[in-house]
C-alpha positions in Angstrom: 10.0 18.3 -31.8 11.1 16.3 -28.8 10.2 17.1 -25.2 12.1 16.3 -22.0 10.0 14.9 -19.1 9.9 18.3 -17.4 8.9 20.1 -20.7 6.2 17.4 -21.3 4.7 17.9 -17.8 4.6 21.6 -18.2 3.1 21.4 -21.7 0.5 18.8 -20.8 -0.5 20.9 -17.8 -1.0 23.9 -20.0 -2.8 21.9 -22.6 -0.4 22.8 -25.4 0.4 19.5 -26.9 -1.5 16.5 -28.2 -0.9 13.5 -26.0 -2.0 9.9 -26.0 -5.8 9.6 -25.9 -7.3 8.7 -22.5 -11.0 8.0 -22.4 -13.3 8.1 -19.4 -17.0 7.0 -19.4 -19.0 10.1 -20.2 -21.7 9.6 -17.7 -19.4 8.8 -14.7 -17.2 10.7 -12.5 -13.7 10.5 -14.0 -11.2 9.5 -11.2 -7.5 8.7 -11.2 -5.9 7.0 -8.1 -2.3 6.4 -7.6 -2.0 3.1 -5.7 -4.1 0.0 -6.0 -5.3 0.3 -2.4 -6.8 3.7 -3.1 -8.3 2.7 -6.4 -10.0 -0.3 -4.9 -11.4 1.9 -2.1 -12.7 4.4 -4.5 -14.4 1.7 -6.6 -16.0 0.2 -3.5 -17.5 3.5 -2.4 -18.1 5.1 -5.8 -19.8 2.1 -7.3 -21.4 2.6 -10.7 -21.1 6.4 -10.4 -17.3 6.4 -10.9 -14.8 5.5 -13.6 -11.5 4.8 -11.8 -8.1 4.6 -13.5 -5.4 3.3 -11.2 -1.8 4.2 -12.0 0.2 1.6 -10.1 -0.6 -2.0 -10.7 0.6 -5.3 -9.0 4.3 -5.3 -8.1 4.8 -1.6 -8.6 6.8 0.3 -6.0 5.1 3.7 -5.3 8.2 5.1 -3.5 10.1 5.1 -6.8 7.2 5.5 -9.3 7.4 8.4 -11.8 4.3 9.4 -13.8 4.3 8.4 -17.4 3.0 10.5 -20.3 -0.2 8.6 -20.3 -0.6 9.1 -16.5 -0.1 12.9 -17.0 -2.8 13.1 -19.6 -5.2 10.9 -17.5 -4.7 13.1 -14.4 -5.1 16.4 -16.3 -8.4 15.1 -17.7 -9.8 13.6 -14.5 -12.4 15.4 -12.4 -10.7 14.2 -9.2 -7.3 12.7 -8.5 -6.7 10.7 -5.4 -3.1 10.2 -4.1 -1.8 8.8 -0.9 0.4 11.6 0.5 2.8 11.2 3.5 5.6 11.2 1.0 4.7 7.8 -0.4 4.7 9.0 -4.0 7.9 11.0 -3.4 8.8 11.3 -7.1 5.3 12.7 -8.0 4.7 15.3 -5.2 5.8 18.3 -7.3 3.4 17.3 -10.0 0.5 16.9 -7.7 1.0 20.4 -6.2 1.0 21.8 -9.7 -2.1 19.8 -10.7 -4.1 20.9 -7.7 -4.3 24.4 -9.3 -6.3 22.9 -12.2 -8.4 20.1 -10.8 -9.6 18.5 -7.5 -6.5 16.7 -6.0 -7.0 14.8 -2.8 -4.4 13.3 -0.5 -6.4 10.6 1.2 -4.2 10.8 4.4 -4.3 14.6 4.8 -6.9 14.5 7.5 -5.6 11.6 9.6 -5.0 12.5 13.2 -1.3 13.0 13.7 -1.3 10.9 16.9 -2.1 7.9 14.8 1.0 8.3 12.6 4.4 6.8 13.1 7.6 8.8 12.6 9.7 8.4 9.5 13.2 6.8 9.8 14.7 9.0 7.1 13.0 12.3 7.5 12.4 14.1 10.8 9.5 16.2 9.4 7.6 13.3 7.8 5.6 10.2 8.8 5.6 6.5 7.9 3.1 6.4 5.0 2.1 2.7 5.2 -1.1 3.3 7.1 -3.1 0.7 5.0 -1.4 -2.0 7.0 -3.9 -1.3 9.8 -7.5 -1.6 8.6 -8.7 0.4 11.6 -6.8 3.4 10.2 -7.9 2.7 6.6 -11.5 3.1 7.8 -10.6 6.8 8.2 -9.1 6.9 4.7 -12.4 5.4 3.4 -14.3 8.3 5.1 -12.0 10.8 3.4 -12.7 9.2 0.0 -16.5 9.1 0.7 -16.5 12.8 1.5 -14.5 13.8 -1.5 -16.8 11.9 -3.8 -19.9 13.5 -2.2 -18.4 16.9 -2.8 -18.0 16.1 -6.5 -21.3 14.3 -7.0 -23.7 15.4 -4.2 -26.6 13.8 -6.1 -25.1 10.4 -5.3 -24.7 11.1 -1.6 -27.0 8.3 -0.4 -25.2 5.6 -2.5 -21.7 6.8 -1.5 -22.7 6.8 2.2 -24.3 3.4 1.9 -21.3 1.9 0.1 -18.9 3.4 2.5 -20.8 2.1 5.5 -20.7 -1.4 4.0 -17.0 -1.2 3.2 -16.2 0.1 6.7 -18.1 -2.8 8.3 -15.9 -5.2 6.2 -12.8 -3.4 7.3 -13.7 -3.7 10.9 -14.4 -7.4 10.4 -11.0 -7.7 8.7 -9.3 -6.0 11.7 -11.1 -8.4 14.1 -9.9 -11.4 12.0 -6.3 -10.1 12.2 -6.5 -9.6 15.9 -7.8 -13.2 16.5 -5.4 -14.9 14.0 -2.3 -13.1 15.1 -3.1 -13.6 18.8 -2.3 -17.3 18.2 1.3 -16.5 17.5 3.5 -17.0 20.6 5.0 -13.9 22.0 8.6 -15.0 21.4 7.8 -15.6 17.7 6.4 -12.2 17.0 9.3 -10.9 14.9 8.5 -9.9 11.3 11.6 -9.4 9.1 10.8 -8.1 5.6 12.5 -6.4 2.7 11.7 -2.8 3.8 10.0 -1.3 6.8 6.4 -1.3 5.5 4.7 -3.1 8.4 5.2 -0.7 11.3 1.5 0.0 11.7 0.8 -3.8 11.5 3.3 -4.4 14.2 1.9 -1.6 16.4 -1.6 -3.0 16.0 -0.7 -6.6 16.8 2.3 -6.5 19.1 4.9 -7.6 16.6 8.5 -6.4 16.4 9.0 -5.3 12.8 12.3 -5.2 11.1 13.1 -4.1 7.5 16.3 -4.6 5.7 15.7 -1.2 4.1 14.1 1.7 5.8 10.5 3.0 5.3 11.3 4.0 1.7 12.6 1.4 -0.7 14.9 4.2 -2.0 17.1 3.8 1.2 20.1 1.5 0.9 20.6 -1.8 2.7 24.2 -1.7 3.8 26.4 -4.6 4.6 26.5 -3.7 8.3 22.7 -3.8 8.4 22.5 -7.2 6.8 25.2 -8.5 9.1 23.4 -7.2 12.1 20.1 -8.9 11.0 21.9 -12.2 10.4 23.3 -12.1 14.0 19.8 -11.3 15.3 18.2 -14.3 13.5 20.8 -16.6 14.9 20.8 -15.3 18.4 17.0 -15.3 18.7 16.5 -18.5 16.8 14.1 -16.9 14.3 13.3 -19.4 11.5 11.1 -17.5 9.0 11.5 -14.2 7.1 9.3 -12.7 4.4 9.7 -11.2 0.9 7.5 -8.6 -0.7 5.7 -8.6 -4.0 6.9 -5.1 -4.9 10.5 -5.2 -3.7 13.5 -7.2 -4.9 14.3 -10.2 -2.7 18.1 -9.8 -3.3 18.9 -8.4 0.1 16.6 -11.0 1.8 18.5 -13.8 0.1 21.7 -12.3 1.4 20.4 -12.5 4.9 19.2 -16.1 4.5 22.6 -17.1 3.1 24.4 -15.3 5.9 22.4 -17.1 8.5 23.1 -20.5 6.7 26.8 -19.7 6.8 26.5 -19.6 10.6 24.7 -22.9 10.7 21.2 -21.4 11.2 18.4 -22.4 8.7 15.9 -19.7 7.8 13.0 -20.2 5.4 11.0 -17.7 3.5 7.7 -17.7 5.3 5.9 -16.3 2.3 5.5 -13.4 -0.1 3.6 -10.4 1.4 1.8 -7.6 -0.3 3.4 -4.4 1.0 3.1 -1.4 -1.3 1.0 -3.0 -4.0 -1.9 -5.5 -4.0 -2.1 -8.9 -5.7 -2.9 -9.7 -9.4 -5.8 -7.8 -10.9 -9.1 -9.7 -10.9 -8.2 -11.8 -7.9 -9.3 -11.6 -4.3 -5.7 -10.7 -3.3 -6.0 -7.9 -5.9 -8.4 -6.1 -3.5 -7.5 -4.2 -0.4 -9.4 -6.6 1.9 -7.9 -9.7 0.1 -4.4 -8.1 0.3 -4.5 -7.7 4.1 -6.3 -11.1 4.6 -3.4 -12.7 2.7 -0.8 -11.0 4.8 -2.4 -11.8 8.1 -3.0 -15.4 7.2 0.5 -16.0 5.8 2.3 -14.3 8.7 0.2 -16.1 11.3 0.8 -19.6 9.9 4.5 -19.1 9.0 5.2 -18.0 12.6 3.4 -20.8 14.3 0.0 -19.4 14.7 -3.3 -20.9 13.7 -5.2 -19.1 10.9 -7.5 -20.7 8.3 -5.5 -21.8 5.3 -7.9 -19.9 2.9 -8.2 -16.8 5.1 -11.1 -15.2 7.0 -13.8 -16.0 4.4 -12.2 -18.9 2.5 -11.4 -16.8 -0.5 -7.6 -16.8 -0.6 -5.9 -18.6 -3.4 -4.7 -22.1 -2.6 -1.1 -22.0 -1.4 -1.4 -18.4 -0.2 
């Protein structure tokens, strides 16, 4: 008997079919998190008391991600599921709303003050979801994770609170490093052109004009008029560096660079940034703090600023 995706979701939710085995450690809180940024935050706060399964690894675009059969089984068996919200996981929202009737499902952004959020280019009733680009906002997300873990395992309150306090202190140090490093970029050079508009919160925090070839969602299209307009802007303002992203195709960015070259203006790729996904697993860049440290350091140095080559604590990979 074969099942469509919709039939599989419904059957898995009802516990009617045998699905691929997904094991969690028996003595730990079974957690599933959608993005790498959330998974890393849960691990930092939960410590040895949690078993965290992240769904989206390096290079994965959460805007377009659809849950797999193994994902569905893992989430239905988890004690708590963390997702981002703010329409980031747009293809999974219906599933999460069904799942919350069966288990504890937490959107980590659901308690953020709305005055901290940016509007969404494509939807009047939604917000820009890329809040992790500002560590001072991510501190509030860490608080939400801490509180949700305490609710599930109150006996570990002291450990969760201590871990969260340490992590929040590191986030504030990261925000301070970003402020200091990016302040060394000249005002006229503070233009950040990337594949899609994921850096709005970064720009607001550090006084950068942020431009994306695509909109806030990678699902939006980059039209020829948009590319032509960006080429003209690069030439007119003598901007010499643009950036690609680890989770988005660089095809449109290459078209912009080629368009500028056709007009006699050389533009280089200033580096690859981590936008919607972190770096490789097991690396410093594969942590939330390492991801932001990398972005800040690469942007600052590519645009004429003065940041340490190996980042705020000397842990960035050589050549980052």
